[in-house]
ZAGU-193531 format. One line per 2 residues: number of its first residue (from 1); for each residue x, z, y of C-alpha. Coordinates in Angstrom, 3 decimals, m for minus. Each point is the difference from the previous one (the first is absolute). Layout:
# ZAGU-193531
NUM) X Z Y; ...
# end
This chain:
# ZAGU-193531
1) 201.339 155.326 89.884; m0.807 m3.719 m0.477
3) m1.710 m1.405 3.742; m3.461 m1.635 m0.693
5) m3.412 0.392 m0.157; m0.353 1.105 m3.758
7) 0.378 3.251 m1.352; m0.993 2.023 m3.137
9) m1.889 3.584 0.018; 1.657 2.469 m2.265
11) m1.330 3.047 m1.163; 2.237 2.355 m1.369
13) m2.505 2.318 m2.035; 0.084 3.725 m0.200
15) 0.523 0.283 m2.942; 2.716 m2.461 m0.377
17) 1.895 1.755 2.235; m0.555 3.858 m0.566
19) m1.413 1.588 m2.977; m3.538 0.992 0.245
21) 0.062 2.841 m2.401; 2.731 1.346 2.176
23) m0.968 1.637 3.616; 2.670 m1.803 2.589
25) 1.974 m1.418 m2.743; 1.685 m3.417 0.723
27) 1.340 m2.484 m2.598; 3.462 m0.914 2.413
29) 1.239 m2.367 m2.372; m3.282 m2.278 0.224
31) m0.227 m0.036 4.027; 4.053 m1.005 m0.068
33) m0.691 m2.519 m2.121; m3.265 m1.469 1.850
35) 2.051 0.136 3.439; 2.676 m1.938 m1.553
37) m2.443 m2.771 m1.552; m1.600 0.084 3.018
39) 2.931 m0.310 2.446; 1.513 m2.807 m2.570
41) m3.190 m1.967 m0.226; 0.662 m1.250 4.079
43) m4.365 m0.083 0.442; m2.005 0.938 2.427
45) m1.659 3.258 m0.844; m2.129 2.099 1.320
47) 0.478 3.394 m2.693; m2.524 1.959 m1.135
49) 0.168 3.527 m1.771; m2.591 2.534 m1.737
51) 0.488 3.733 0.120; 0.378 0.935 m3.539
53) 0.321 3.482 m0.268; 1.091 0.924 3.350
55) m3.533 m0.963 1.530; m2.578 0.337 m2.725
57) 0.444 2.864 m1.103; m0.676 2.340 3.250
59) m2.342 m2.810 1.258; m2.334 0.619 m3.304
61) 0.281 3.951 0.719; m1.749 m0.331 3.045
63) m2.137 m2.951 m0.630; 0.899 m2.085 2.839
65) m0.875 m3.257 m1.522; m3.963 1.228 0.200
67) 0.717 0.862 3.882; m0.497 2.894 2.316
69) m1.789 2.631 m1.818; m0.027 3.468 1.995
71) m0.820 2.233 m3.644; 3.620 m1.166 m0.527
73) 2.474 2.637 0.752; 3.029 m1.043 2.190
75) m0.762 m3.713 m0.991; 1.031 m1.410 3.655
77) 3.125 1.715 m0.938; 0.154 m1.667 m3.143
79) m0.101 m3.571 1.937; 2.611 0.821 2.334
81) 1.955 1.102 m3.456; m0.907 m2.782 m1.573
83) 1.119 m2.415 2.563; 3.177 1.507 1.298
85) 0.835 m0.097 m4.406; m0.037 m3.708 0.367
87) 1.894 0.133 2.505; 2.975 2.027 m1.972
89) m0.021 m3.443 m2.476; m0.568 m2.920 2.138
91) 3.195 1.715 1.971; 1.902 0.545 m3.837
93) m0.910 m3.980 m0.020; 1.077 m0.994 3.364
95) 3.077 2.150 m0.027; 0.696 m2.235 m3.474
97) m0.251 m3.055 1.290; 2.090 1.012 3.695
99) 2.938 0.905 m2.359; 0.407 m3.816 m0.932
101) 0.042 m0.926 3.374; m3.683 m1.604 m0.411
103) m2.221 0.259 3.303; m3.111 1.658 m0.813
105) m2.628 1.275 2.049; m2.819 2.787 m1.221
107) m3.025 m1.051 1.205; m2.582 3.388 m0.518
109) m3.826 m1.377 m1.145; m2.180 3.123 2.082
111) 1.776 m1.474 3.154; m1.173 m3.188 m0.610
113) m3.128 m0.158 m2.076; m3.459 2.271 0.423
115) m2.976 0.016 m1.858; m3.729 m0.899 1.122
117) m3.388 m0.167 m1.779; 2.115 m0.387 m3.532
119) 2.423 m2.239 0.641; 3.388 0.113 0.971
121) 1.158 m1.969 3.327; 3.574 m0.990 0.868
123) m0.087 0.235 4.047; 3.635 m2.052 0.022
125) 1.759 m1.858 m1.872; 2.914 m0.874 2.482
127) 2.159 3.058 m0.896; 0.244 m1.688 m3.496
129) 0.255 m3.627 0.916; 2.462 0.402 2.872
131) 2.326 1.973 m2.717; 0.126 m2.878 m1.789
133) 0.701 m2.215 2.392; 2.819 2.281 1.073
135) 1.208 m0.043 m3.742; m0.829 3.417 m0.400
137) m1.947 0.783 m3.360; m2.827 1.757 0.663
139) m0.992 3.242 m2.454; m3.448 1.677 0.109
141) m1.406 2.566 m2.918; m3.127 1.667 m1.160
143) m1.115 2.368 3.125; m2.725 1.843 1.548
145) m2.139 m1.602 2.960; m2.057 1.449 2.374
147) m4.231 m1.074 0.194; m1.210 m1.241 3.176
149) m3.258 2.688 m0.895; 2.404 2.986 m0.429
151) 0.750 0.034 m3.416; 3.362 m1.384 m1.755
153) 0.541 m1.680 m3.040; 2.956 m1.347 m2.793
155) 1.126 m3.609 1.018; 2.325 m1.111 m3.721
157) 2.437 m2.599 0.163; m2.328 m2.069 m1.965
159) m2.452 0.233 2.877; 2.756 m1.010 2.378
161) 1.207 m2.883 m1.787; m4.528 m1.121 0.291
163) 0.751 0.065 3.509; 2.905 m1.626 0.344
165) m1.125 m3.099 m1.409; m3.108 0.376 1.971
167) 1.252 0.241 3.477; 3.694 m1.819 m0.040
169) m0.363 m2.459 2.457; 3.675 m1.829 m0.114
171) 1.326 0.180 m3.216; m1.130 m1.143 m3.289
173) m0.058 1.989 m3.011; 1.523 m1.510 m2.600
175) m0.552 2.184 m2.424; m0.792 4.111 m0.774
177) 1.710 1.828 m2.291; m1.371 2.945 m1.566
179) 3.092 2.122 m1.696; m0.875 2.769 m2.297
181) 0.868 1.627 m3.031; m1.491 m2.410 m2.885
183) 0.627 m3.682 m0.844; m2.949 m0.482 2.072
185) m4.441 0.330 m0.869; m1.439 0.519 m3.061
187) m3.389 m1.552 m1.072; m2.939 1.174 m2.236
189) m0.672 m2.545 m2.551; m2.594 1.499 m2.300
191) 1.702 3.229 m1.870; 3.046 m1.400 1.238
193) 2.978 0.655 2.843; 1.656 m3.483 0.728
195) 2.554 m0.774 2.716; m1.254 m2.320 2.393
197) 3.030 m2.171 1.154; m2.135 m3.122 2.007
199) m3.670 0.984 1.478; m1.375 m2.654 2.590
201) m2.311 0.209 2.425; m3.088 m0.463 m1.958
203) 0.484 3.087 m2.734; 0.645 1.934 2.460
205) m3.897 1.182 0.316; 0.089 0.450 m3.646
207) 2.679 1.616 m1.057; m0.162 3.717 m1.374
209) 3.049 2.254 0.755; 1.819 2.545 m2.579
211) 0.910 2.749 1.393; 3.186 0.895 m2.124
213) 0.657 3.433 1.554; m0.819 2.207 2.983
215) 2.191 1.857 3.009; m0.629 1.554 2.902
217) m1.686 m2.570 2.135; m2.447 0.621 3.284
219) m0.171 m3.855 0.878; m1.867 m1.022 m3.412
221) 2.796 m1.288 m2.377; 0.142 m3.339 m1.780
223) m3.656 m0.350 0.524; 0.033 0.241 3.597
225) 3.530 m1.987 m0.049; m2.042 m2.824 m2.218
227) m2.819 0.039 2.683; 2.356 m0.750 3.125
229) 1.496 m3.320 m1.986; m3.250 m1.252 m0.714
231) 0.011 m0.062 3.989; 3.464 m0.876 0.188
233) m0.638 m2.988 m2.208; m3.020 m0.804 2.324
235) 2.006 m0.563 2.523; 1.995 m3.095 m2.286
237) 2.851 2.066 0.251; 1.743 0.545 m3.838
239) 1.137 3.682 m1.004; 1.916 0.573 m2.399
241) 0.772 3.270 m2.099; 3.073 0.980 m1.476
243) 1.647 2.908 m1.722; 2.694 1.050 3.022
245) 1.564 2.013 m2.517; 1.415 m3.117 m2.284
247) 3.315 m1.043 0.920; 0.064 m2.992 3.408
249) m4.008 m0.477 m0.271; m0.547 0.772 3.903
251) 3.119 m2.294 0.135; m1.590 m2.826 m2.358
253) m3.237 0.645 1.992; 1.061 m0.447 3.001
255) 1.846 m2.721 m1.137; m2.721 m1.583 m1.932
257) 1.165 0.026 m2.954; m1.091 0.113 m3.442
259) m0.869 3.388 m1.712; m2.426 2.542 m1.649
261) m2.487 0.252 1.900; m3.993 m0.002 1.760
263) m0.226 m2.789 1.693; m3.741 m0.527 2.102
265) 0.239 m3.699 0.561; m2.359 m1.995 2.255
267) m1.837 m2.576 m2.119; 1.371 m3.881 0.444
269) m3.072 m0.476 1.611; 0.864 2.452 2.497
271) 3.113 m0.631 m0.163; m0.209 m3.561 1.611
273) m2.517 0.966 3.036; 2.511 3.337 0.853
275) 0.798 m1.513 3.309; m4.239 m0.520 0.941
277) m0.568 3.662 m1.361; 3.415 1.526 2.616
279) m1.635 m2.264 2.598; m3.714 1.043 m0.128
281) 1.359 3.660 0.342; 2.525 m0.523 2.836
283) m2.449 m1.678 1.680; m1.925 2.777 m0.250
285) 2.504 2.842 0.779; 2.305 m1.796 2.574
287) m3.383 m0.476 2.822; m0.024 3.808 m0.474
289) 3.766 1.167 0.466; 1.131 m2.910 2.370
291) m1.841 m0.893 3.520; m0.968 m3.951 m1.241
293) m2.738 m0.236 2.509; 0.011 m3.115 2.082
295) 1.857 1.352 3.795; m3.152 m1.277 2.298
297) m3.387 0.495 m1.129; m2.153 m2.706 2.030
299) m3.172 1.994 m0.519; 1.533 2.151 2.985
301) m0.623 m2.883 2.495; m3.954 m0.261 m0.883
303) m2.111 1.944 2.392; m3.707 0.717 m0.866
305) m2.159 0.183 2.705; m1.612 3.200 0.384
307) m3.817 0.596 0.902; m0.473 3.008 2.050
309) m3.708 0.971 m1.044; m0.760 m0.887 m3.823
311) m3.612 m0.908 m0.240; 0.434 1.038 m4.006
313) m0.064 3.214 m2.041; 4.023 0.658 m1.447
315) m1.870 0.232 m3.399; m1.937 m3.599 0.134
317) 3.000 m1.518 0.496; m0.244 m2.085 m3.582
319) 3.504 m1.125 m1.774; m2.074 m1.608 m3.337
321) 1.353 m2.987 m0.399; m0.063 m3.143 m2.550
323) 2.688 m1.433 m2.303; m0.445 m3.015 m2.341
325) m3.828 1.187 0.084; 1.558 3.672 m0.933
327) m1.205 2.767 2.395; 2.875 2.702 0.931
329) m0.322 2.768 1.846; 2.667 m0.897 3.064
331) 2.034 m3.202 0.997; 3.019 1.207 m1.473
333) 2.217 m1.302 m3.265; 2.317 2.186 m1.684
335) 2.999 m2.561 m0.121; 1.964 m1.565 m2.624
337) 2.068 2.342 m0.736; 1.749 0.709 m3.516
339) m0.077 m1.086 m4.134; 2.019 m0.905 m2.330
341) 2.032 4.113 m0.762; m1.334 3.233 m1.131
343) 0.144 1.747 3.078; m1.883 m3.273 1.377
345) m2.782 0.915 m2.631; m0.524 3.220 1.514
347) 0.241 m0.964 3.644; m2.859 m2.324 m0.988
349) m2.175 1.800 m1.702; m0.073 3.117 3.223
351) m0.286 m3.705 1.830; m2.934 m0.829 m1.828
353) m1.879 3.731 m0.448; 0.053 0.563 3.969
355) m0.818 m3.819 0.646; m2.984 0.334 m2.486
357) m1.109 3.505 1.916; m0.548 m1.490 3.289
359) m1.034 m3.570 m1.312; 3.228 m1.882 1.933
361) 1.255 m3.440 m1.543; 3.258 0.853 m1.595
363) 2.741 m3.092 m0.967; 2.691 0.502 m2.939
365) 3.836 m1.370 0.139; 1.673 m3.096 m1.497
367) m1.634 0.083 m3.719; 3.148 m2.386 m0.348
369) 1.283 2.518 m2.464; m3.193 0.355 m1.539
371) 0.519 m3.379 m1.042; 3.546 0.367 m1.548
373) 0.159 3.329 m1.307; m3.440 0.908 m1.486
375) 0.567 3.857 m0.193; m0.174 0.063 3.473
377) m3.784 m1.114 m0.162; m1.061 3.751 m0.033
379) 1.747 0.155 3.710; m2.788 m2.061 1.074
381) m2.769 0.572 m1.840; m1.112 3.199 1.357
383) m1.001 m1.137 3.180; m3.389 m1.254 m1.600
385) 0.166 3.030 m2.600; m0.234 1.871 2.771
387) m1.563 m1.634 3.178; m2.775 m2.170 m2.502
389) m2.514 m0.631 3.468; 2.437 m0.921 2.451
391) 1.361 m3.144 1.335; 3.469 m1.083 m1.944
393) 2.548 m2.918 0.958; 2.168 m0.978 m2.710
395) 3.294 m1.944 1.306; 2.493 m2.590 m0.965
397) 2.527 m1.463 1.903; 1.185 m3.364 0.977
399) 2.524 0.061 m2.345; m1.564 0.119 m2.772
401) m2.557 m2.032 0.785; 2.282 m2.795 1.268
403) 1.894 m0.054 m3.361; 0.362 m2.466 m2.378
405) m0.981 2.142 m3.138; m3.242 1.344 1.640
407) m2.919 0.449 m2.109; m3.394 0.003 0.987
409) m0.427 3.355 m2.472; 2.530 1.797 2.052
411) m2.421 m0.175 2.803; m2.765 0.892 m2.514
413) 1.819 2.995 m1.134; 0.627 1.121 3.405
415) m3.488 0.419 0.531; m1.288 1.629 m3.074
417) 2.703 2.361 0.318; m1.566 1.901 2.542
419) m2.913 m2.298 0.030; m0.068 m0.910 3.763
421) m2.635 m1.156 2.286; 2.974 m1.721 2.095
423) 3.214 m1.654 m0.559; 2.670 0.273 2.145
425) 3.366 m2.696 0.359; 2.525 1.277 1.826
427) 2.210 m2.006 1.993; 3.373 1.970 0.220
429) 2.616 m2.864 0.829; 2.007 2.843 2.046
431) 0.476 2.452 m2.063; 0.668 m2.464 m3.243
433) 2.623 m1.835 2.346; 2.055 3.839 0.539
435) m0.392 0.857 m3.579; 2.395 m0.405 m2.928
437) m1.003 m2.399 m1.596; m3.615 m0.747 1.838
439) m1.781 m2.900 m0.985; m0.296 m2.146 2.763
441) m0.911 m3.468 m1.251; m3.980 m1.045 0.726
443) m0.608 m3.390 m0.082; m2.297 0.171 m3.075
445) m2.349 2.934 1.891; m2.727 m2.795 1.398
447) m0.113 m1.757 m3.039; m0.454 2.990 m2.720
449) m2.083 1.815 2.851; m2.485 m3.179 0.158
451) 0.152 0.976 m3.816; m0.793 3.930 0.123
453) m3.012 m1.151 2.869; m1.437 m2.777 m2.172
455) m0.201 2.998 m3.067; m0.996 2.848 1.569
457) m2.672 1.352 2.049; 0.861 2.977 0.846
459) 1.312 0.771 3.536; 3.247 m0.727 1.272
461) 1.670 1.046 3.315; 3.706 m0.808 1.240
463) 1.957 2.992 0.403; 3.074 m0.193 2.592
465) 2.195 3.311 m0.977; 1.874 0.556 3.657
467) 0.329 m3.277 1.680; m2.980 m0.980 0.868
469) m1.786 m3.426 m0.056; 0.182 m3.008 3.035
471) m3.119 m1.834 0.065; 0.808 m3.360 m1.192
473) 0.974 1.682 m3.449; m3.405 2.448 0.515
475) m2.198 m3.364 0.169; 1.539 m1.808 m2.530
477) m0.183 2.770 m2.686; m3.816 0.561 1.307
479) m0.559 m3.693 m0.792; 1.712 0.077 m3.634
481) m2.472 2.610 m1.075; 0.840 3.206 1.360
483) m2.640 2.724 0.040; 1.134 2.049 2.506
485) 3.343 1.625 1.510; 1.884 2.976 0.010
487) 2.993 m0.560 3.056; 2.373 2.653 m0.655
489) 1.879 m0.737 3.187; 3.241 1.381 1.365
491) m0.449 3.835 1.843; m0.463 2.365 m3.474
493) 2.560 0.376 m2.852; 3.013 m2.054 0.342
495) 1.138 m1.937 m4.035; 2.923 m1.522 1.544
497) 1.340 3.516 1.089; m1.150 1.360 m3.559
499) 2.001 m2.623 m0.897; 2.837 0.792 1.876
501) 0.378 3.470 m1.425; m0.556 m0.920 m3.058
503) 2.727 m2.931 0.483; m0.127 m1.533 m3.274
505) 0.139 m3.394 1.550; 2.680 m2.340 m0.838
507) 2.186 1.044 3.473; 3.282 m0.173 m2.225
509) 0.621 m3.814 2.066; m1.038 0.659 3.217
511) 0.896 2.898 3.268; m3.085 1.438 0.710
513) m3.678 0.469 m1.456; m2.407 m2.610 m0.197
515) m2.777 2.843 0.287; 1.927 1.766 2.750
517) m0.225 m3.435 1.876; m3.888 m1.043 m0.619
519) m1.411 3.516 0.491; m2.122 m0.787 2.957
521) m0.636 m3.001 m1.155; m4.072 m0.820 m0.614
523) m3.200 m0.766 2.238; m1.775 3.144 0.897
525) m2.645 1.541 m1.387; m2.851 m0.357 3.132
527) 1.513 m3.694 0.743; m0.808 m0.672 m4.515
529) m2.999 1.090 0.511; m0.712 m2.237 3.106
531) 1.338 m3.252 m1.578; m2.036 0.876 m3.116
533) m3.261 0.628 1.842; 0.737 m3.298 2.243
535) 0.423 m1.894 m3.784; m2.711 1.809 m1.788
537) m3.640 1.790 0.126; 0.957 1.660 m3.641
539) 1.217 3.685 m0.653; 2.752 1.370 1.118
541) 1.830 3.184 m0.585; 2.354 0.897 3.247
543) 3.824 1.779 m2.092; 3.032 0.806 1.059
545) 0.730 2.744 3.021; m3.818 1.740 0.071
547) m0.049 3.347 m0.107; m2.898 1.428 1.565
549) m4.096 0.057 m0.361; 0.644 m1.622 3.753
551) 2.360 m2.538 m1.108; m2.363 m1.220 m2.683
553) m2.530 m0.584 3.370; 2.361 m1.711 1.875
555) 0.412 m2.350 m3.354; m3.400 m0.195 0.042
557) m0.495 m0.954 3.642; 2.542 m2.786 m0.190
559) m1.764 m2.224 m3.470; 0.806 2.311 m2.788
561) m2.872 1.707 m2.827; 2.248 2.285 m1.472
563) 2.815 2.145 0.883; 3.055 1.081 m2.530
565) 2.547 2.325 m0.520; 2.624 0.724 m2.531
567) 2.622 1.952 1.389; m2.161 2.326 1.144
569) m2.124 0.601 m3.610; 3.539 m0.816 m1.583
571) 0.928 3.513 2.030; m3.482 1.659 m0.873
573) 0.641 m1.284 m3.603; 3.535 1.108 m0.623
575) m1.354 4.016 1.291; m2.827 0.023 m2.176
577) 2.709 m0.915 m3.083; 2.050 2.689 0.553
579) m2.943 2.654 0.923; m2.136 m1.687 m2.945
581) m3.342 m0.144 1.677; m1.104 m3.540 2.099
583) m1.242 2.300 3.175; 2.062 m0.851 2.385
585) m1.084 m3.958 m0.786; m3.596 0.648 0.487
587) 0.629 2.059 3.458; 2.196 m3.040 1.304
589) m3.117 m2.076 m0.684; m2.431 1.696 1.283
591) 2.687 0.949 3.381; m0.504 m4.007 m0.091
593) m3.431 0.153 0.478; m0.306 2.387 2.564
595) 2.712 m1.686 2.275; m2.157 m3.234 m0.362
597) m3.257 1.735 0.371; 1.252 2.201 2.732
599) 1.989 m3.609 1.602; m3.291 m2.050 m0.194
601) m2.083 2.589 1.498; 2.272 0.228 3.024
603) m0.441 m4.081 0.452; m3.468 m0.054 m0.829
605) m0.483 m1.633 m2.760; m2.364 1.171 m2.937
607) 0.821 m2.247 m3.115; 2.814 m1.437 m1.506
609) m1.700 m3.477 0.551; m0.378 0.518 3.739
611) 3.677 0.423 0.271; 1.549 m3.205 m1.748
613) 1.752 m2.277 1.922; m0.719 1.372 3.203
615) 2.788 m1.208 2.179; m1.397 1.434 3.080
617) m0.002 3.214 m0.934; 3.656 0.374 0.085
619) 3.426 m0.964 2.154; 3.282 m0.838 m1.462
621) 2.985 0.679 1.877; 4.085 m0.985 m0.700
623) 1.111 m1.523 m2.127; m3.412 m0.351 m1.654
625) m1.565 m1.257 2.739; 2.905 m2.878 0.540
627) m0.680 m0.396 m4.231; m3.337 m0.900 0.430
629) 0.218 m2.551 3.450; 3.214 m2.244 m0.770
# end
């Protein structure tokens, strides 16, 4: 097997490898031919097969796809029987590979998948990825899975493929191949039925499928398959539906040779920005799957001085504050997280709904991708759609502002896209440096920003993304006309660590990764607050390592106005995304408010404005003290 990080996900349909009209019937010739083609391809593959005449008849008899129903006699026995019969089919396929001395590993979906709140949950991808690294072909199959609420369900091979597309971290999916009994997908065109050889992304939503025949299928048949194909295409992964009965078609598909098939391709516009799409998704998933938080959090070296006899009632502590002429319920900002990917759209919707409900500030991720690919605009627009009243901060990078091709109209598009109240220009030099094809040319920034400042009256803030501001640059930016700062200091999510995991930089000429060398580079967030406040009286958002309402209070005491959180809200929103709710994110906002109010009461401060820049209420310790007094 070829040892690289490009893989193919191949699904052998149950109706291809069995005869669904006859229970427990194999198509030995088809299975043998498929195995020979897989071996000959010499590709990294994850193989998934359906249940066909093995799993489906029993699952249908006991209505397993509908979950636990005590009125169905022996249903739990039927659950066990279905699992066992699928193991038998899988064992047959496994043994056929082993007889050819080809390394394979059966991975039972019931051991790695569960279901919660109608969402499949892949609890660990490790066994699959380690198998691939060892040169072993992982084989999964449609199976029963257990649900967190005590019930059970069916996970189809198609569902497994979708979850793998979402979850694989160390491998890039080159293509998903569905091998079925037909040449591909047939669609309705009026009263006619036509074969669809090419379907591009934009056409997916409007296509009406033609159901050519009906067989026993408890997982939804071609209709369900097509819905999954749509979701895979949203992840910018090409899909090919082929006839697995035709000679060498599986092999030719794996080798990307031309065959009669249905190809679901990215539009050219999407293909041009696929790398950015992939990066957007990885920037969401890597912080959730890996520990990429900074090794030291300097907020631990700030102590607020306790006042043993609070002279105010806890419920009278006022958290309300103003941010660029808009009143918010508390000095809390959902910091820039995402945008530009279909999953980003869902995350942004959750964040916007929660922010609107609790009346706090929200920022969006970099809008660069929306300027380059209009199909991603809705992942940003959805924020204002669901948060019509709160302050929303737009976002564009110094790389775009510094471009020789930069047009003022692009800045206007970013404003209009979300009806922004404030625009942020993010400074991410280190991130760009360790990123493949990063933008590291900024000589035109000052001239281009002056044009922006002359043209636009909207407040513009300077935003760092993890390495903080020094005093000299803070003063320069203040004089240049920035209206505020998001200090984005060292101490939170470490983007150099993310890039080290992504491993997409040009490292082949070097003995170590630059991202690893510079992973602790930067100015701590508390020092960045002090640096900016010493040179400017303009609003400051503190981001970079804030974890609690206590950290908000510490930030404000040092001179900040608002506390911003990205990682914390990414975690809550991802949980909400999986559970189809917004409860976790709303509860996180409320928790931050409760913590901040309690801390203010314990230091005898009744209003946010009375907390601001009150250094006498804090003590700096350790390395932070050395930073502040060097």
